[in-house]
C-alpha positions in Angstrom: 31.9 -17.4 -129.3 31.4 -19.6 -126.4 28.6 -22.2 -125.9 27.7 -23.9 -122.8 25.1 -26.6 -122.4 23.8 -27.7 -119.1 21.4 -30.8 -118.6 19.9 -32.2 -115.3 16.7 -34.0 -114.3 14.8 -32.7 -111.4 12.6 -34.7 -109.1 9.0 -34.9 -110.3 7.7 -32.9 -107.4 10.1 -30.0 -108.1 9.6 -29.5 -111.7 7.2 -26.5 -111.4 9.4 -24.9 -108.7 12.4 -25.3 -110.9 10.5 -23.8 -113.9 9.3 -20.8 -111.7 13.0 -20.1 -110.6 14.2 -20.4 -114.3 11.4 -17.9 -115.5 12.6 -15.5 -112.7 16.1 -15.6 -114.3 14.6 -14.7 -117.7 12.7 -12.0 -116.0 15.9 -10.4 -114.6 17.6 -11.0 -117.9 14.9 -9.0 -119.7 15.4 -6.2 -117.1 19.2 -6.1 -117.6 19.2 -6.8 -121.4 22.8 -7.9 -121.7 24.4 -7.6 -125.2 26.2 -10.4 -126.8 24.4 -13.1 -124.8 21.7 -15.7 -125.9 20.1 -18.1 -123.5 17.4 -20.7 -123.8 16.0 -23.3 -121.6 13.9 -26.2 -122.6 11.9 -29.0 -120.6 12.2 -32.1 -122.4 9.3 -34.5 -123.1 10.0 -36.5 -120.2 8.7 -33.7 -118.0 11.7 -33.6 -115.8 14.7 -33.0 -117.7 15.9 -29.3 -118.3 18.4 -28.3 -120.8 20.0 -24.9 -120.8 21.9 -23.3 -123.7 24.0 -20.3 -123.2 26.0 -18.5 -125.9 28.2 -15.5 -125.5 30.0 -13.6 -128.1 33.4 -14.0 -126.4 33.9 -10.3 -126.0 31.7 -10.1 -122.7 31.3 -12.4 -119.7 28.2 -14.3 -119.3 25.8 -12.3 -117.2 24.3 -15.2 -115.2 26.7 -15.3 -112.2 25.8 -11.6 -111.6 22.0 -12.0 -111.4 20.2 -12.3 -108.0 17.6 -14.7 -109.7 20.2 -16.9 -110.8 21.9 -17.1 -107.3 18.5 -18.0 -105.9 18.0 -20.7 -108.6 21.3 -22.2 -107.9 20.9 -22.2 -104.1 18.4 -24.9 -104.0 19.3 -26.8 -107.0 20.8 -29.7 -105.2 17.6 -30.4 -103.3 15.6 -30.4 -106.5 17.9 -32.3 -108.8 17.6 -36.2 -109.3 20.4 -36.5 -111.9 23.1 -34.1 -113.1 23.7 -31.5 -113.8 26.2 -32.3 -116.6 28.0 -29.5 -118.5 29.4 -29.2 -122.0 31.5 -26.0 -122.2 33.3 -26.7 -125.5 30.3 -27.1 -127.9 30.8 -25.5 -131.3 28.1 -23.6 -133.2 27.4 -25.3 -136.5 24.5 -23.1 -137.3 22.4 -20.5 -135.4 19.1 -18.7 -135.7 17.6 -16.3 -133.1 16.2 -18.3 -130.2 12.4 -18.4 -130.1 10.6 -16.3 -127.4 8.9 -18.4 -124.8 
């Protein structure tokens, strides 16, 4: 099992754009329905910090790099971001329960 956590803060005037692009990634994930992959994105209470958590089963590669919506999301990230992103790629799962549906 592999866990990746990404955290970044967007510029206040780019929050809605970033959220729209994130939702497009989820729409494409729903269409592709990759197995062995769990993904959640949260917007923190400060209203500008996004946290993404991706968990793969280790048997299959993460599907994000192959998604057109993810490429679009990444293409303009530098212009939207005020701080970060920071990556944690060595997180260990202590407990897990299925992620909530948005």
